[in-house]
N, C-alpha and C positions, 0 to 999 in steps of 0.2 A: 803763626806764633802758637801752641798746644795750650789746651783752653785749661784752668786753672782752677783746683778743688777744694772750697776749702767746705771742712764740716763741722768745725766751733770745737775739735775735738784736745786734750790735752795730749801732746804727742808722747810724751816720754811712756805715763802709762798705754797709750796705743800699741807705741814701740814694742815694752816688754810684752805685752799679749800677742802681737804680731811673731814677734823670733819665738815667743810661740810652739807660733799653728805651725813656721817653718816648720823650728823643727820637729813637729808632728809628723807635718807632712812627706819631708823626707825622706821620715823614718819606715811610712805606711806603703814608700812608692815599691812598685816590685822590680825583678834585677833587671828583663826586659824594659825597661822604663831609660836604662843607662846605657844600650845597647840602641845605635842605629845601620844608617845602610850609610855605603864610601860617599854614593850618592849625594845622602843628604849632608853630612860630613864638608864633600869639597861645595858645592853650592852654599853651607854657613862661611867657608872662611874667601871664595869670591864675593860676597855680601860684605863682612868686616873689610879687606879687604879695599873695596868697594870707595865704601864708603868709612876709611880713611882716608882718600885720596882727598874724598868732600871732605873733611872737616879743615885741611889744611885751607880753603878756601871759603867755606862757612862752620863758622864754628858752634854756631847754633846748635846746628845738624848733628846728635852724639843718638851714638848705634850701641846698640847693649843684646852680649851674646846668650840665648838658655838662663836666664833671669825669670825666677818666679814672682808674678801679681801676685799680688794681698790688694782686696778690692771687695769694699759689702757693694750684697746685691742692692738693688732700685726695691726701698719699705719695711728692710734687711736690718738688724743690727751692726752697726758698723762693730762694732766685735765680735762680729763672726763673718769674718773674710771668705771670701770666695774664692777660688787660685785656678791661673791658669800658668804658663811655663809658653812664647811664641821661640822658635827659632830662631826668629831677632825680633827686634824693635826698636824704633827711632823718633828717638825728641827731636824737639825747634824746640830750647831754653834759650833763652839772653848766658846762663851760668852754666856753668857747671853738674852736674846731677854726680851725684855720689848716694851708690848705695852696696850695702854690702851684702849680701845673702841670699835678699829677695827686696822685692820694689813696693815698700807700703805705701801704696797711692794715695791716705789719709794725708800720711806722715808725708810725703814729697809737694801732694797738691800738685800735679805735674802727670797727665795725662799724654800716651804717645801719639803723635801720631800716623807712623807707617810700625803694623805690626806683619810678619812673616813669617811664614807654615812653608814647611817643606813635607813634602805626602809619605808615607810612607806605607807599601802596596801592604805590610802586615794588620794597617791600621788607620783605613781611608776613612774614616764615617770621623775622628776626632778631631780632626781639618774642613773633611767636609761641611759637617753637620754639627758637630759640640763645640767649639771653640767658633766657629762661625757664632754660631748663636750666643755664644759671651762676646765677639766681640762684634758685634752689631746694636747688640740689646738693652748689654747688665754695661760696659763697658765704653760704647760709642765708641769707637775710635775710624778716624776721617776718613783713614785705608787700612786696606787689608790687603797680601798677596798671598796666593797659597800654590806655591808648587810643582809639581807631580815629579819627582826626576828620572825616573824610570818609562813615564810614557810619555815624556816632554810633553809637557802637561802646564800650561801657564793660564792663571787669573787672576785678575788686580779688579778690587770692589770699593766702590767710592761711597760714601754713607751723605747720602742726601736724602731730607724729611727721614730721617729714623731709619731709614734703609735702603742695605747695600746696594748697588746697581753697578752691574758688569762695566768698565771703562772699556773703551773699542780700540783699539789697535790702531793708530794712524798708517798711511802711504808706505811706512816705511816700517808697518809690524810692533810699531811702539806707544804706548802706553804713555800720558806726561802726567807727574804727579808738580806742578805748576806752587806748590810754596816753596817747592827744596830744589827750582828748580835742573827737575829730575825727570831722566824717562827711565822705561825698563821695558826688554825684548828678549828675544831667543836670540845665539848666537852661537853654532855646533850643539844646542841638545841643553843651553846649562842659561838662566836668567844672568846678562850683565845691564850693566849702569851708564846712559848716558848723562853728563853733569856738565849743563849752561850749552846742548846742542855736539858735544864731541864725546864718542866711547874712551870708559873710563880704565886704560888699561892696566894688564897684571904683571906681574912679577914675577922672571923666571921663573922660579922655581914653582908659582903659583901652574904659570903655562905648564911646564913637566909635572907638577900632578893632578892639571883639566885633562891632557893627555896622555896621560896614565890611565885616569879614568872612563876615556874619553876607548881605548882598545882597551879595559877589562871590561867596560861595557858590554864592547860584541863582542868578545866571546862572547859573554854570556847570552850576548841574542843568539849567536851562531847556532851555541849547544840550548840555548832552550828552542830553534830550530833544529837541529836535529834529535831533539828529543818529542819535541811534537807528531816528524816528520816517523820517529819512531813509533811512538805512540798511533799515530793516524796508521802507520802501517800494521801493529797490533790490531789498532780497533778495526782495520780492512780487515785482519784474516778474521779477527774475533765474529767478528760482521760477517765470516762469510760461510762464518763453523758454523755460529746462532744459524742461517739462512740452512742451510745444507741441515741441519737440526730438526727448520720448520719444516723442511723439505719430505725428510722423513718421517714425522710425525704424520706430519700431512699422508703419504707413502702410507703411510701406516693405517694409521683413520683410513684413507682409502680399502688396504687391503683390510681391515676390522666389517668394512662399511658392504665389502662384494661377499665376503663371508656371512652378513648379518643378510646381504640382499637371496645371497644363495640355499642357504638356510629355509627364508622368508620363502623361497623360488620352492626348495625342496617340502616343504611341509602344504605352500599351494597343490602340485602337481602331486601329493598323497591324498588333500581329502580331493582332488578334482578324482585318482584315480577310486578311490574310495566313493564319490559322489557316481562314477561309470557303472563302480559296481552295482553300487547301488542299481543304477537308470539299470542294467542288464540284468537281473537280477527278477527284477518289476515287469521288466522286456518281458522274462521269459514265464514269469506268470503269466503275465497280461494271453502271451502265447496258448500258454499251456489250457488256461480258460478259455479264447477263445478256439483253444480245436476242441476243449471239451463242449459249447455251449453250438461246432456246427457237428459236432459229433449230435449233443440232444437235437443240434436241427434235423440234421441224418433221421437220427433213427421216428422225429416228427416227421419229415416227408415218408419216411415211407413207413410208416403207421398211419401217415393223411391216406397213404398210394392204394394201403392195404383198404382201408376203409373206402378208398374209393371202390377201389375195385369190389371189395365185398359188398358193397352200396349197387355200384353195379350189373353184381349175378344180381342179385338181388330186383334189382331195376327189370334186366333182360325175363328175370325168372317172374316177374310177375306180371310182365308184358305177356310171357308164353301160357301163365294161368288165367288172364283176364283173354286175351286169344282163345283159349280153352276155351271157356265161357262161353265169350261171343260165341264160337263153333257151335257146343252148348245150345248159347237158348237160342240162337238161327235153326238149330236141329232139333229143341225141344220144339217153337215156331212152324217149323214143319212138319213139325208131330200132329203140331196141333191144330193147324192147317186142313193137313191131311183126317183128323179126326172128324173135325167139323165136316171136310167136306163131305166119308163117310157120314158123315149124320144126316147130315142134309140129304144124302145119295137114298137114306135108309128113308130116310122122313118123304122123304120125293116117292121111293118106292111103295112107300106104304098109305101112301094119300091114292098113290095108284093103284094100288091094289089090296082095297079095304080085306079084309076077312071072311069066308064065309065063314057062316052053322051049317 
């Protein structure tokens, strides 16, 4: 049995406050709030039809659709209710629950045992995060079933020690809710229910609707696949065009780099040519200087040869003069010797022949 809520407040006064709050909330809802996918609508019909069957055997199990829950947040004033609207919610209560317009928790004084949300592709955060937190932390709902029709993703959570823990399906792929003698699992992409071990059948009209929804879903999936394929082809074409553009840009960059390299090579060649011209001029200047030095050296050599010839001539002349002088000395000595000999002879003759008086 679902826990009872006792807040000790005047039901009449609270009802007026909550009715006014419900009207304000309804007026504040955007138009898209009232729009839902066919998947959500179909799953809600399956759930309601299934619990109608269950209620025949278990009158204490009562199911509601899209009913606003107004409840006080923990630690806040009961006169300022928080709000949440589950797609379906199920109670276990011995007497019939009457609710018009909204489910006023402080007045009804009973909590749901199970809430069910059918995820919209455009607003996944609401059911996977926002409402999850409300059911777990604020309302403390024992079971939370969340189903994404488009992804065929079913998750069922049980409140254990204040936190939700995901139920592990049995070998048949079904998760159990023992308090209701109930199991839930996927059949042909929809959430179906087993009561006391037996799959709850659907009415013929609902079966046709489910089959039509399956057909529409397959067509939508095929269109999505074609669109995805077309997008992939366009993406591939765009990728090829982008790659071609990148290749062209690389080629242009290569051309620019080649031009820059050619310009640099031309400048370097011009510099080398200028350097070579300078070296050639320097070589010419060195050659001219060498030729001048050679001419100067030749002139010096000629002058030296001339000086040597002059010196040789002077030496020969000096030798000649010396020879003449030597000859003159020899001749003088001879003459002196001859004179001395004559003088000696004269002396001898004088001695030998004294003068006579």
